[in-house]
N, C-alpha and C positions, 0 to 999 in steps of 0.2 A: 673041520669046515672053515673055509677061507672067509675072512672078513669082507664085507662090502667095501667098496672104495671110499665111500664117504666116512665111514667109521674108522677105517684103517689110517686115514690122514690125521686123526686127532693126535696131538702131541702133549704130553704131560710135563709139568714143571714141578720139581720136588722142593721148592724153596722153603715151604712151611715145615716139612718133616726134617729137612736138613738143618734148619735153624734152631729147632726146638727139641727138647728131650722126649723120648718115647717111653711108654710103659714097657718094661722088659718082658712082660707076659703077652702072649698073643691069643689067649683064650677069650672067648666071648662071655665067659661066666661073669655075671654081675658081681661087682666087688668094689671096695674102696681103692682108688688109685692115687698114689702119692708121688710127688716129684716129677710128674710127666704132664705134658700138654695134650697128649693124645695116646690112643692105643690102636695098634694095627689089629684089624680083625676083618674077616671075610663076610660078605653077604651070605645069607642062608638061601639056597636055591628054592625056587617055587615050582609047582608041578606043571603049570600050563600058562606061561606068560603070553599076553596078547596086547598089542598096541591099541589103545583106545583113542588117544588124542595126541597131536603133535603140534607144537607152536612154531610156525615158520619164522616168526619174528625173533623168538629166543634162539632158534637154531642158527640164525645168522651170526649171533655173538660167538658161536663156537666154530664157525666156518662150515656148518652143516647145511644141506640143501633144504628147500621149503618142504619137501617130503622125503623121508628116508629112502635110500636105494632099495633096501630090503626090510620091510616092516617086521617080519619075523625075527630077523637078526637083531634089529634095534630093540625089539621087545625083550629078547634074551639078555642083551647087554644092560638095558636099563631096568631089568628086574633083578640084576645081580647074578644071573645064572652063568655068565661068562664075563671074564675080565678083558679089558682092552690092553694091548701092550703098553707097558709103562705105568699102568694104574696099580697102585698099592693102597687099597682102601683102609681108612682109619676113622675112628670116632674121637671127638675131642672132649676134653675134660673141663668142666666149668661148674660153678655154683650159682647161687642167686638168692635174692629175697623174693619170696612168694607171698603175696597179699600182706606185705609189710614185715614178714618174719623171715629170719635167716634160715634157709633150708639145707645148708651144707652142700655136699657134692650132688650135682645133678648130672650134667653131661648129655651127650648125644645118645639118648636112650633108644631111639628108633631111626636115627639118621646115620648114614655112612658116607663119608667123603670118598668119591672115586679118585679125586685128585684135582689139580689145577690145570686147566687146558689153556694153551696159548692159542688164541683165536686170531682173526684178521687184525692187521695193524699192531700185532703184539699185545692185544688185550688179554689180560689174565683173568680167567673166570673159574671159580671153584664149582665143581659139579658134585652134587650130593643126592643120594637116594634116601627118601624118607619112607620107612616101612619095610626095610630090607632085612629085618631080623634082629636077633639078640646082639647086644654089645655089652661091654663091661659096665655100661651106665644104664642098662635097662631096668635095674632094680627089680621090682616084682612083676614087671610087664613082659610082653612077648616080643617087643620090637617090631610088631607089624602095624599096619594101618588099614582102615576100611575104605571102600570105594567112596562112601559118603564124605569122609574128611579129605581124602586125597583129591577128589574132584573139586571140592570147595577151594582147596589151596591152589590147584592148577588154574581154575577159573579166575580167582581173585588176584593172584600174582600178576597174570597177564593183563587183566582189566586195570589194575592200579597203574601199571606202566603206561597204558594208553590214556589214562586220566591225568598223567603228568605227576604222579605221586612217587617219590623214591621208594623202591621196592626190590626185594629179591624176585627172581624170575622163575618160570617153570617151563621146562623143555617138553616134557611128555607125561602122559598118564598111562600106566600099564596095569592091566588086570592080572592077578596072580593065579587065578584058577583054584584057590582054596578059601574056605570060609575063615573068618576071624570073629571071635566072640567079644562083644562089647556090651556093657551096661550103659546105655547112652546117657541116662539121667541119674546113674548111681542110686537107683531105687530098688535094687534087688530083682530086676527083670532083665538079665543078660540075654542077648540074642546073637545068633550067628549071622554075620553079614558078609557080602562079597569082599575079598581082600584086594588091595590095589597099592601101587607104589607110584609116587610122584617124584620126578627128577627136578631138583631145584638148582638154580644157577645164580651166582652172585660174585661180585668182586671179592667179597669176604663174608664169612658167616661169624666173624668175631662178635662176641656179645659183651655187655658190661660184666656178666658173670664170669667170663674167662679170666678177668683180672681180680675179681672179688675173692675167688677161691684161694689162689696162692697167697693173697694178702691176709686172708683170715687164718691161714695155716702158718703164717710167718715165713713162707718160702720166698724170700726176697730175690733169690737167684732166678727162680722160674718167672716171677713177676717181671723182673727186668728183661729177661729173654723174650717174653711175650710182648712187652711194650716196645722194645727195640725192634722186634720184627714188624709190629704194626706201624711203627713210625717210618722205618726205612722202606717198607713195601707199599703202604697205602697213603702215607703223608710225607713223601720225600722232600717236598718243598719247605718243610718246617725245620730242616737241618738235621745234622747228625745227633745221635742220642746225647741228651744232656738234660739237666733240670729245667732249663728254659724251654727246650724243645718239648719236654713232657707236658709242661704247663700249656704251651701253645697247642699241642695236640688236644688236650682236654678242652681248651677254649673252642677249638674247632668242632669238637664233638657236641658241645653245648649249642653252637650255632646251627649245626645240621639238625640236631634233635628239635630245636625250636621251629625250624622251617618245616620239618616233617609233621609235627603235630598241627601246625597251622594248615597244612594240606589236608590232614585228616578231617579237621573241622570244616574245611571248605567243601568237601564232597560228602560229608555226613557219615564218615566211617568211624566205627567203634571197634577198637582192637580186641577188647574183651578180657585180655589177660596180660596186662602190662607189668609183669614181673621183671626184675632186673635181668634175668636170663633171657628175656624176650625183647630186649632193646639192643639194637645194632650199634656197634662202634662207628660204622660208616653212615649212620643216619638213614638206614633203609627200613621199610616195613618188613618185619621178619616174623615167622611163625604164625601162620594163619590158622588159628584154632577156632574158638567160639566167637569169631568176629560177627559184626552185624552192621546194618545201615539204617540210618534214620529214615523211616517212612514218614510218619507223623513226627513233627519236631518235638523232641522231649529231651531236655538237658540231662535228665536223670536216667535215660535209657541205657541199660546194659543187656546184651544178649546172653551173657554167661550166667547160667543158673547157679553156678558155684559162688558167684559174687553177690551174695545176698545183701551185703551192706552197700553195694554200689560204688565200691572203691574205684573201679575202672569205668565208670559211666562216661558218656559222651563228654559232658562238661568238666569232668575231673581229669581228663587226659593230660592237659597242660600242667596241672599241679603235680600229678604223679610223675610225669617225665622229669620235672625238677627234683623231686624226691629221689628218683632213681639216679640222676646225675650226681646228687650229693653222695650216694652210696659209691659211685664210681670214684669220686674225688677222695673219699676215705680210703679206697683201695689203692690209689696212686700215692697217697701220702708217704708210705715208707720209702719211696724213691725220690719224691720231690723234697720231702723234709721241710716244707714251708707251707703251713696251713693257710696263712694269709694270702699267698699267691693263688692257691687253689680256690679259696673263698672268693677272691676278686674275679677269677675266671668264671666261677659258678654264677656270680651275680650278673654276668653278661647274658645268661640264659633268659631271664625275664625281659631284658631289653630287646633281645633278638625276637623273642616270641611276640612281644607287644607290637613291634614294628611289622613283623610278618603277618600277624593276625589283622592288624589295622589295614594292611594292604589287601588282604583277602576280603575283608568286609567292604572296602571301598570298591574293589572290582566286582564283587557280587551285587552290590547295590548301584553300581554305576556312578559312584561319587567321585568328584575330582580329588586328586592328591594335592593337599595343601600343607605347607610347612607350619609348624608351631603346635604347642600343646593345646591351645584353645580349639583349633580345628580338629585335632585328634579327639579331644574329649567330646566335642559336638557330634562327631561321627560315631564314636562308641555309644553315645547317648541315643542316637537315632537307631542304631542296631539293637540296643537294649529295649527300646520302645517297641520295635518290631517283634522281638522275642516275647514280649508281654502280650502282644496281639495273638501270636501263635498259641499262647496258653488259653486264649478265649475260645478257640475252636480248633479241632484237630486238623492240622494243615500239613500237607505233603511238602517237605522242604525243597526237594529237587524240582518239582513241578512249579512251585510258587516262584522261585527265582527265575526260571525260564520264562514264565508268563509275565513277570514284572518287567522284563526287558522289552516286552511288546506293547507296553502302555504308551500311547502316543503323547508327545509333549502337549501339555495344556488340557489333557483329557479330564472330563468331569469326574468327580468321585464315584458317581454311579457307573460310568463307563469303565473306570479303573477296577471297580469291584467286580464287574462282569468278566473282566479279563482274567482276574486271578481266581475266579470261582471254581475252575476245575481242580484247584489244589486242595479244596476243602473236602474232608471225608463225610461231613454232614452239613446241612444247611446252618449257617451261622445265625445266632440270635440277633435281634435288632441292636442290642448293646454291643455285640461283637462287630457287627457291620459298622456301627458308628465309630468304634475304636479303630478299625482298619481304615475307614474313610479319613479319619483325622490324621492317622500316620501317613497315608498316601499324600495328603495335602502338604504335610511337612516335607516329605521326601521330594515331591515335585518342586517345592520352593528351593530346596537345596540344589537340585539339578539346574534350576533356572539361574542360579548364581554363577554357573560355569559356562564358558564359551564353547565347550566341547560339542562337536557335531553330533546330533542324535544318532546317526548311523554308526559313527565311530564308537559312541558310548554303548550302543547295543552290541556291537561286535566284541567290545571289551567284556561286557557282562556275559555274553555267550561263551567266551573263552574261559571264563572262571566258573560257570555254572553248567555242569554236564546235562545233556538231554537224557542220557541213559547211564544208569549205574547197575552193577550186578547185585541187585537186591536179593535178600535171602530166599524169598519165595521163588524167584527165577532160578536160583541155584537148586532149590529143592525139586522143582519140576524137572530140571536136567538130571538130577540124581535119581529120581523115580524112573525116568525113562531109561537111563543108562543101566540101572539095576535090572530092567526088563530086556536089556540087550539093544536098546535104541539110542544111538549116539547123536542122532540128528538134532534134537533140541539143544544139546551142548554146542554142536558145531554152528548152529544158527546164532545162538547167543554170542559165541566167541567172534563170529564175523561182525555182528552189530557192535560189539564192544571195542573193536579196533578203531571206530570213529565215534566216540561217545559224546562229542560236542556237536555233531552234525545231526540234524533232524532227518530221520529215515522213515518215510511213510510206510514202507514195506514191513517195518518192524515196530509200528506204533503200539502194538499190544505189549511189547517189552518195556515200554516207557510209561505204562499206565500206573495209576495208583494201586497200592496193595489191595488185592481182593479180600473180601470178608473172610473167606475160608482160611486165609493165611494169618489172620490176626493173632491167633493163639496156637497155630499148628506147630508141632515139633519140627525143628529144622528151619522154621521161618521166624518165629519170635523168640524161641527158647532153644539154647544149645548148651552143651557142656564142654569141659576140657577134652573129652574124647572126640569132639566134633572136628 
């Protein structure tokens, strides 16, 4: 069967596989792989691939059309049933710290790289199937993925892009036509679920763990080959491989990671499983597993049922990112051979994060940017006082900030409270109302000290505070419908999420507070690593 013209045009670049050593075995049998950055292995065919969703925005990155020329052919390609010319699939080898403990070899257990596609204007994008079957790194699993988790990754990857958060992307979602057994909450109740594969796209899927594993094994040659590849391919402006360039690369990773976490806090995103193997070298959001979103503001919220201690809770993400960066620094030490240089670079992370987060808070609250430590501390203090107000009454973070921007200059405390009232999940007590009123008075006084035009301030706030986010309960509704064969809820949600900062009256129900039924519902408030 001939390939459709759109898919036939894709061209692959083999820079990664040519630059780095391969596993000499090509079997998909799970095993320990030594001295190799990746293993060649083929996807496992599925019985009935069917294209469920296709992202026109992501397709553009690869030079593909807004809709595939032949949906059936695209489904076969992106299910792994047929390989494109030039594609030689492989799974990469990496390790990582999971929940603070060294886990040894991990690797792409259910992900397979089709290769790197050269898109428009020479953009290089790695294309990866998630859920395409066994690899040498599958350990005791089957290498498959369920519709539930695949749809969540497809949805959130594209939503995060439109929210302005650095992220991997998702090209399409394909049903496999076969069931996959998963124990969603690891409680001894496995169930067969519909299988699906999501096609992920990114400039690079390199993770901190890619460097940790060879460092832990004392394989300095492989470590250097990986780092040199990352430097020359993804950070070419930092110079040719050298100790100084390695330190500069690490410093840049610290900067990007700080900005990424500040974005997460801005939109209320909780990654859920910030192991070092789930942190991107390029500062992208990667591996959408048991992620969640703040409905009611709660610094201790984590959607991951496996994370009983709250290690990866919303308010812990900045700290954990710094811990993970320290692990990466340790991995680079055998090449840099200068702990003080890496420590100095690592110290820039907290500075970058503080500046980024301060900018986030100022934009969300409409506060003017002012130089100096005193102004910064005052603005951090105002934000902390607001978080204390949130603790008084269950408050929807996303709705609160959008309503805050609509409070007229000089509005009375009563009028201001009425404006933000739709963000409350329950009627506030008199004490809570008094505390919010006091905060609003301080906030208005802070705004009055700035000459910024109120319309410009509101526009700045609206650009920082999304009107719509892909809340877990919205994703669960789309999952339930898709499982019954109805893709329209997902399609509608994806259309609305392309403009998450614009109020869309036709989609007002998607921007509502979390309904009561979703408060403790599986897939809405509680997820597992199989999600």
